[in-house]
N, C-alpha and C positions, 0 to 999 in steps of 0.2 A: 504494499500500501504506499503511495506517495503522500502522505497527510503524518506531518509530526504532531501529534497533540501538547508537546512540551512547548515547541517553539511555535506552534500557530502558523506551520509552513506548508506549502504543496509543491513536492518536487515532481517536476514533470521529466520523466524518462520514459522510453519504451514500455515498461511493465505498469504505467500509471494510468489512472484513469481520472480525469479532471472532474467529469461530473460526479462522481462518488464520491472522491475526495473532498470535493466543496460540500457535499452534503454533510460528511463527517464534520467539518468546520463549522458549518452553521450549527449543529445541533449541540456541539462543545461550547460555541458561544452563548447559544439559548440558553443552556444549562448555568453557563456562570452568570448572566443576567439573572436569571431567575432566582438564585440563590443569594441574591444581594437583598437586605431588609427593606430597600424603598424599591423593588423590583414592581411594575404594573401588576394587578391581578390577574391580568390575561394573559401574560407572560407565564405567571406561576401556573394558572390551569393549564396552558400548554405542555409545561414542564412536567407535571402531574401523569398527564398522559402519555408522555414520552417515559417516563420512570415505569408506569403500569405496564408499558409494553414489554421494556428490555428487563424489568425486575430490578432494576439498579437504585432504587430508592434509599438513601441514607449512605450512598458510596460513590466514588468516582466512577467514570466510564472505565471500562477495562478495553483490554485488544478483542476479546470476542464481542463486544458490544459494538464497537467501532467496525468489526467486519459485518455484523448483523444491519448497522446503520448503512452501510456503505452497499450491501446488497439490495435494502430496500428503498434505498435513494435511486438505484437504478431501476427497479420496478415501478417507482413511483413516475419517472421518465418515460418508462415504456408504456404506461396506461396513454399518454400522448396529451394529456388534457393540462394545458398550462394554467397557472394560477391567474395571469393576465393576458392581455393582449399582446403587450409587448414582448414578453416571453415565449408566445406561442411556435415562433419561428426556430427558439432553442430546441423546443420539444420536438418538432418537426425535424430538424438535423439530427437530433439523436435517433430519431425511428429511421432516419435513412441511412445512418451509419452502424446501426447495432441490430444484433438478432433480438429485435423487442419478444417476440415470442417465447424465448427462453427467459429472460428478465423477468417477465409478466409473472412467473411463479414465484418470484420474490415480491409481490406486492404486499405492503404492510396494510393492517387494518385502514378501514377509511376514517375513523378519528385520528389514526397518526399522520395521514396524508393532507387532512384538513390542516393540521398544527404545518406539515411542510408548506400548504400553500401560504399561511400566514408568515413563514419565515421569509418568503420570496415576494409578498406582495401586500400591500393595504388592503383593507377589508372593503373599500370601496371599488377598488380595482379588481378584486375578486367577483365582486357582486356584478359588477359590468362585464365581466371576462362570461359568467355562468349566464346571464339573459343573453349574451351574443351567441353562446353555444345553444340554447334553447332554441332562439329564433333561426341559427344555420338548420338545426335539426328540422324544425317545420318547413324550411323550405326545400330541403333535401327530401321529405318524405312528399311533398305536394308536386315534385319533380316526377318522382318514382309513380305516385298514382297518376300522373297525367300520362306518363310514357305507358302505362300498362292499362290506359283505359279505365281506371277507379278500383276501388275495392269492393270485394263483394261483401255485403252487408250481413253480417252474421245475426239473428235472431238473438233480441236480449232476453236474458233470464226473466221467466214469468214471474209476475206478482203472484205471493203466494195467496192472495186474497182474491185474484181475478177469478171469475166462473170459470174458465177455459182451465185454469191450474188446477183448482178445486176439482172440478169435474175428472180431471184426467188422476188426479190424485186417489179421488174415491174409487174410480174403476181399479187403478192398481192395489188400492187397498183390500179390495173384495177379492180380487184375484190371488193375492199373497194368503190373506186370509182364508181362502175355501181351500188353497193347497194345505194350509197348515192344520186347518180343522180334520182333514182328511188323514193325515198323518198321525194327527194327536189322538184321533179316536180309535185308530187300528192300533196303535201302539197301546194304548189302554187297554183295547179288547183283548189283547195278545197277554199283556203281563197279568192280567186278572181273570184269566179264562173264562171270556166271555162277561165280563163285569159280575161274575158271580162271586169275586173274593172281595169285592167294594167296601168299603166302610162308609161311615156319614162323611168323613171328614176327606176320603178320597174322591167323593161326588163333588165336594165344595172345591177341590183342585181342578176337577176336570171343567167346573163349569167357570170357576175365577179366572184362570189362566188364559183361556182362549177370549174371554170378554177383555181382559187387561191387555191383551195383543190388538186386539180389535179397535180400542179406543187410543191405544199408543202409536200405532201405525201412521197417523195422519201426521202427528208431530215429528216422527222419524224421519218421512218421507220430506215434509216440509224442510227439514234441517239439511238433508242429504242434498236437495235441489240447490242448496246455497252454499254447500260445502266446497272445498277447493276438489278439483279433479282427484289429484294423488290420495286425498281422503276417502273418495268416493271408491276409487279403485281399491284401496286397502280393505275398506268395510265390504265390498262386494266379494274379493277374496276370501274373508273371514266368514262370511255366510256360505259360499261354496265349500269350503274346507269341513266347515261344520256337518253339513248335509251329507257331503262323500262320506267323509268319518263315521258319521252315525247310521248310513247305508250300510257300509262295510261292516262295521261291528254288529250289525242285526243279522246280517247274512251271515257271518262266521260265529254268531253266539259268543259274543264277548262277554255277555252277563256272567257266564259261567268259567271264564279264564281271567278277567282282569278285577282288581281290586280299586278302590275308590282313587288311590293316588295315581294309578295308570290312565285311569279315565280323566283326570286333572292333565296328566301330561299331553295326552291325545288331543283335547278339547279346548283346553285353557291357555295351554303354554304357549303353542304356536301362535294364538290370536295376540296374548300379551306382546310376545316378542316382534310380530309384524308392525304393531304400532310403536314399540320402542324404537325398533329399526327405521320407522319414517321418521320419527322425532329426531333421530341422532341425522339423518341424510339431510330433513330441512336444516337443523343446525349447523352442518357442516357446509351446506351452501352460502350461510350466511354470513361465514368468516372471510 
């Protein structure tokens, strides 16, 4: 690395990278200012973000910290969005002379890149640049729309209180409930030897659970209609899994082979695991 934190100098040689070394310098200087008693609160807040990111609270920056800053600064430049209009040409030059796809892998969190923005530009310049980027994106989108003859309209999500949505929901509820009721009665008839072994509490279960399912279905369907696509996909996969496993178990007479723990492993653990996996996947995408 061409930056010396002790002398605050950058050495230009064949093995150095000025953009990355200047980023390390900016962060060091930012930390020096933030640690002063009369430092502005905005500078202190930004430094707290850097400390949380590097895990360097209460100590000086180390050589591994400098290397992490160096890579992050290259990732920041590789994104290609300068904090001000005057600096955009420098970011464009970086993109033209570097393998930005590789450096984007080192892109730091958004909060850290916002701090980098404020190290290079004033708040008003940042605001102007972002407004310019939004307008430019709109112009480019309009050009694409004009070139392709317009964008096909996608039907909006139906209002849960609209007559059409309520009618379709009611039809789906009756279909699901009808299938469920046939399976429910058939299963109870089988396990109670033609209902001959039924107790009073058993009749209560036979009647109460289907009624609860019937009245809960509209709320469930309405929730799913507004849920994200991946949530609907996981929910649908869980329903299919439970039905397939239940059918398989009935055919092979699992009742006489498995205990309660094994039933839980078959029916419950895959469902829980799929939802945890979805949440972890969403969390990984947010970083």
